[in-house]
C-alpha positions in Angstrom: 43.7 17.4 -9.1 41.2 20.3 -9.8 38.6 19.5 -11.9 37.4 21.7 -14.6 34.1 21.8 -16.8 32.6 24.7 -18.7 29.3 24.9 -20.9 27.2 27.3 -22.8 23.5 28.2 -22.3 21.8 31.3 -20.7 21.3 33.2 -17.4 18.4 34.6 -16.1 19.4 36.6 -12.8 15.9 36.0 -10.9 15.2 40.0 -11.0 13.5 40.0 -15.3 12.6 37.4 -17.6 15.8 38.5 -19.9 18.0 35.7 -20.9 21.9 36.8 -20.7 24.3 34.7 -23.5 26.5 32.9 -20.8 28.6 29.8 -19.6 29.1 28.0 -16.6 32.8 27.3 -15.6 33.1 24.3 -13.1 36.2 24.1 -10.9 36.8 22.9 -7.4 33.5 22.2 -6.5 31.9 25.4 -7.6 30.1 26.9 -10.3 30.2 30.4 -11.4 28.8 32.3 -14.6 30.5 34.5 -16.9 29.0 36.5 -19.6 30.4 38.6 -22.7 30.7 41.1 -20.0 32.4 39.0 -17.5 31.2 37.6 -13.9 27.5 37.3 -13.8 27.4 35.3 -10.8 30.2 34.4 -8.4 31.1 31.2 -7.5 28.2 29.1 -5.7 29.1 25.3 -3.8 27.5 22.4 -6.5 25.7 21.5 -2.8 23.6 24.8 -3.3 22.8 23.8 -7.0 19.8 22.3 -8.1 19.0 20.4 -11.3 16.0 20.0 -13.6 15.6 16.1 -14.3 17.0 14.8 -17.9 13.6 13.9 -20.7 15.2 13.1 -23.8 16.9 15.9 -24.9 15.0 18.9 -23.8 17.2 22.1 -22.4 17.9 21.2 -18.4 18.2 24.1 -16.0 20.7 24.7 -13.1 19.2 26.7 -10.2 21.0 28.8 -8.2 20.2 30.4 -4.4 18.8 33.4 -4.6 16.1 32.4 -7.7 19.2 32.7 -10.4 18.7 30.0 -13.3 20.9 28.7 -16.4 19.5 26.5 -19.1 21.7 25.1 -21.3 21.3 22.1 -24.2 24.1 20.5 -22.9 22.7 17.3 -21.3 25.8 15.4 -20.9 27.8 17.9 -19.5 24.8 18.6 -16.6 24.9 15.1 -15.8 28.7 15.3 -15.8 28.1 17.7 -12.8 25.7 16.2 -11.5 27.6 13.1 -10.9 30.2 14.9 -9.1 27.9 15.7 -6.6 26.0 12.0 -6.5 26.8 9.7 -8.5 23.1 8.4 -8.7 22.6 11.3 -10.6 21.4 11.0 -13.8 21.0 6.8 -13.9 17.4 7.3 -14.9 18.3 8.9 -18.2 20.8 6.6 -18.7 18.8 3.5 -18.1 16.2 5.2 -20.6 18.5 5.8 -23.2 19.9 2.0 -23.6 16.9 0.0 -25.2 18.3 -3.2 -23.6 17.3 -1.8 -20.5 14.0 -0.6 -21.7 12.8 -3.7 -23.3 13.9 -5.9 -20.0 11.7 -3.6 -18.4 9.2 -4.1 -20.2 9.3 -7.7 -20.3 9.8 -7.6 -16.3 6.5 -5.4 -16.1 4.1 -7.6 -18.6 5.5 -10.8 -16.6 5.0 -9.4 -13.1 1.0 -8.1 -14.3 0.4 -11.3 -16.1 1.4 -13.6 -13.1 -0.5 -11.2 -10.7 -3.7 -11.7 -13.2 -3.0 -15.0 -13.5 -2.4 -16.3 -9.7 -1.3 -13.7 -7.2 -4.1 -12.0 -7.4 -6.9 -14.6 -7.4 -5.4 -15.9 -4.2 -5.2 -12.7 -2.5 -8.7 -12.0 -3.5 -9.7 -15.2 -1.9 -7.8 -14.9 1.1 -9.5 -11.6 1.7 -12.8 -12.5 0.6 -13.0 -15.4 3.7 -11.3 -13.0 6.2 -13.9 -10.3 5.8 -16.2 -9.3 8.7 -19.8 -11.1 8.4 -21.4 -7.5 8.4 -19.4 -6.3 5.5 -20.5 -9.0 3.8 -24.1 -8.0 5.0 -23.2 -4.1 4.4 -22.5 -5.2 0.2 -25.4 -7.3 0.2 -27.9 -4.4 1.0 -26.1 -2.0 -1.2 -26.6 -4.1 -4.5 -30.1 -5.2 -3.5 -31.2 -1.9 -3.2 -29.1 -1.0 -6.5 -30.6 -4.0 -8.4 -34.2 -3.2 -6.7 -33.9 0.6 -8.1 -32.7 -0.2 -11.5 -33.5 -3.4 -12.8 -36.2 -5.1 -10.6 -39.9 -5.1 -9.9 -41.7 -6.7 -7.1 -42.6 -10.4 -8.1 -45.9 -11.2 -9.8 -45.9 -14.7 -9.1 -48.5 -15.4 -6.6 -48.0 -15.6 -3.2 -48.6 -19.4 -2.5 -46.2 -20.0 -5.5 -43.6 -18.6 -3.9 -44.6 -20.1 -0.5 -44.4 -23.8 -2.5 -41.2 -23.1 -4.1 -39.8 -21.9 -1.0 -40.8 -25.2 0.9 -39.4 -27.0 -2.1 -36.0 -25.4 -1.3 -36.2 -26.0 1.7 -33.6 -28.8 2.1 -30.8 -27.1 0.2 -31.3 -24.0 2.7 -30.8 -26.1 5.5 -28.0 -27.9 4.2 -26.1 -24.0 2.9 -27.0 -22.8 6.5 -24.6 -24.8 8.3 -21.7 -22.7 6.4 -23.6 -19.9 6.0 -27.4 -18.6 6.2 -29.0 -18.3 2.6 -32.2 -16.3 1.9 -34.4 -16.4 -1.6 -36.2 -13.7 -3.0 -38.3 -13.4 -6.5 -38.5 -10.5 -8.5 -40.1 -9.4 -11.6 -36.9 -8.6 -14.5 -39.2 -8.4 -17.5 -37.5 -5.0 -19.0 -34.0 -6.1 -17.7 -32.3 -9.2 -17.3 -35.2 -11.4 -17.4 -34.3 -15.2 -16.8 -31.5 -14.9 -14.2 -30.6 -15.9 -10.7 -28.1 -13.9 -8.8 -26.3 -14.5 -5.5 -25.5 -11.8 -3.5 -22.4 -11.3 -1.3 -24.3 -12.7 2.4 -26.2 -14.8 1.2 -29.2 -13.2 -0.7 -30.3 -15.6 -3.5 -32.8 -13.7 -6.1 -34.7 -15.7 -8.6 -36.5 -13.9 -11.3 -39.9 -14.4 -12.2 -38.7 -15.4 -15.9 -36.5 -17.6 -14.7 -39.4 -20.1 -12.5 -41.7 -19.8 -15.2 -39.3 -21.3 -17.8 -38.6 -24.3 -15.4 -40.3 -27.7 -16.0 -40.2 -28.7 -12.6 -38.9 -27.5 -9.3 -36.1 -29.7 -9.6 -34.6 -27.4 -12.4 -34.9 -24.6 -9.9 -33.1 -26.5 -7.4 -30.2 -27.2 -9.8 -29.9 -23.3 -10.3 -30.3 -22.7 -6.6 -27.4 -25.1 -5.5 -25.1 -23.6 -8.4 -26.3 -20.0 -6.5 -25.1 -21.7 -3.3 -22.1 -22.4 -4.5 -21.0 -18.9 -5.1 -22.1 -18.0 -1.7 -20.4 -20.7 0.3 -17.0 -20.1 -2.0 -17.5 -16.2 -1.7 -17.3 -15.6 -5.6 -19.3 -12.2 -5.5 -16.6 -10.6 -2.9 -13.7 -12.7 -4.4 -14.8 -10.9 -8.1 -15.0 -7.6 -6.6 -11.8 -7.7 -4.9 -10.1 -9.1 -7.3 -11.2 -6.0 -9.7 -10.1 -3.6 -6.9 -6.6 -5.1 -7.1 -6.6 -5.2 -10.8 -7.1 -1.6 -10.6 -4.5 -1.4 -7.9 -1.9 -2.9 -10.7 -3.0 -0.3 -13.1 -2.3 2.5 -11.3 1.4 1.0 -10.4 1.9 0.2 -13.7 0.5 3.5 -16.1 -0.3 5.5 -12.8 -3.6 6.5 -13.7 -5.6 6.5 -10.3 -8.8 7.0 -12.0 -8.6 3.2 -12.7 -9.5 2.2 -8.9 -13.0 2.2 -8.5 -15.4 1.5 -6.0 -15.8 -2.4 -5.8 -19.2 -2.6 -3.7 -20.7 -0.2 -6.7 -19.8 -2.5 -9.6 -20.8 -5.6 -8.0 -24.6 -4.9 -9.7 -22.8 -4.7 -13.0 -20.8 -7.6 -12.4 -23.6 -9.9 -11.3 -25.9 -9.2 -13.9 -23.7 -8.4 -16.9 -19.9 -9.3 -16.7 -20.7 -12.8 -15.0 -17.8 -14.3 -13.2 -14.7 -16.3 -14.0 -15.1 -19.7 -15.8 -13.3 -20.8 -12.8 -16.0 -19.6 -10.6 -18.4 -20.9 -12.8 -17.0 -24.2 -12.7 -16.4 -24.4 -9.5 -20.3 -23.3 -8.7 -21.3 -26.1 -10.7 -19.3 -28.8 -9.1 -21.2 -27.3 -5.2 -24.5 -27.7 -7.4 -24.0 -31.1 -8.6 -22.5 -32.4 -5.0 -25.6 -30.5 -2.9 -27.8 -32.5 -5.9 -26.5 -35.7 -5.2 -26.8 -35.5 -2.0 -30.6 -34.8 -2.1 -30.9 -37.5 -4.7 -31.7 -34.9 -7.3 -30.4 -36.1 -11.0 -27.9 -33.4 -12.1 -29.9 -33.9 -15.3 -32.6 -31.6 -13.5 -29.8 -29.0 -13.8 -28.6 -29.8 -17.3 -32.1 -29.8 -18.5 -32.2 -26.0 -17.5 -29.0 -24.4 -18.4 -29.8 -25.8 -22.2 -33.2 -24.3 -21.7 -31.7 -21.2 -21.1 -29.1 -21.0 -23.9 -28.9 -17.7 -25.5 -28.0 -19.5 -28.8 -32.0 -21.2 -28.3 -33.7 -18.6 -26.9 -33.5 -14.8 -26.2 -34.7 -15.8 -22.3 -31.2 -17.2 -21.8 -29.6 -13.8 -20.2 -28.3 -16.4 -17.4 -26.5 -18.1 -19.6 -25.3 -14.6 -21.4 -22.4 -14.4 -18.5 -21.6 -18.0 -18.0 -19.8 -20.3 -19.9 -20.6 -22.5 -22.9 -23.7 -24.7 -22.5 -22.7 -27.6 -24.3 -19.0 -27.8 -22.0 -21.1 -27.1 -18.9 -23.4 -29.8 -19.4 -21.1 -32.2 -20.2 -18.8 -32.2 -17.4 -21.8 -31.6 -14.8 -23.0 -35.1 -15.9 -19.6 -36.5 -16.1 -19.5 -35.2 -12.1 -22.4 -37.1 -11.3 
């Protein structure tokens, strides 16, 4: 049985911008355009037509071979026409127009993002960080240190003898860490930037600021901080955090379509290490690692707890180290309970 359909609109012949009041007549699998004075366009097979997408209730266009087009506000008629050619046409609008499907889509999107952020991304980042070639970590290490040295650090003002003495005190911890990954300690002055702080870079470089060294009342306090930073190195926290941030950017791109949200992972590391800090999960893991190392060396965990309390930003402006860490009372309690 022949299918017949007619709808009104404006016809453009493709040679000028002039619009003609007209209608499209659909019959027997073809479309022809009729105006007030008669036929404006001979029948054209539906397979040869192109349809603009439906966006709300904005006018739609039918495009004919040769450049002619037909504009209409009868979206339903265009949907029926498109459906004759392809049953899937108009599906996006039908879904969009039904609030129930929109809400379901929103819930699914939120669940996907939440699940990815909470479990999926951290798990993938951990696998990826441990699978990275050592050269990638060394390259990231060099770049991050160059950025820190150019923007935040000055050469250390500690006497060379004091640096040598501290490195000798650190030797047992460094030797133990070397079984998994070589670690080196550098000293830098940071009086005008991050002040009392220690940072673990991706390939095992650990930076102590002069201000942190001067704040310590015992070498074993600094050894507690060193053991904590070794924990970050051993568990690949710097690269895991960087990879997680990249995955988050990818998820944001998939959800909102904004490619600008994906930033360079390596160049973001200095900001993460000095300002944003690690996640609480990373900090707890590094604290547990520190307590285990200190126990094996016969150093009381109380030493680590002491310097953490002294670094507490609520008690001293020197406490930049803890500004990027979980609350001190919680950490001290867990550290002493783990001993």
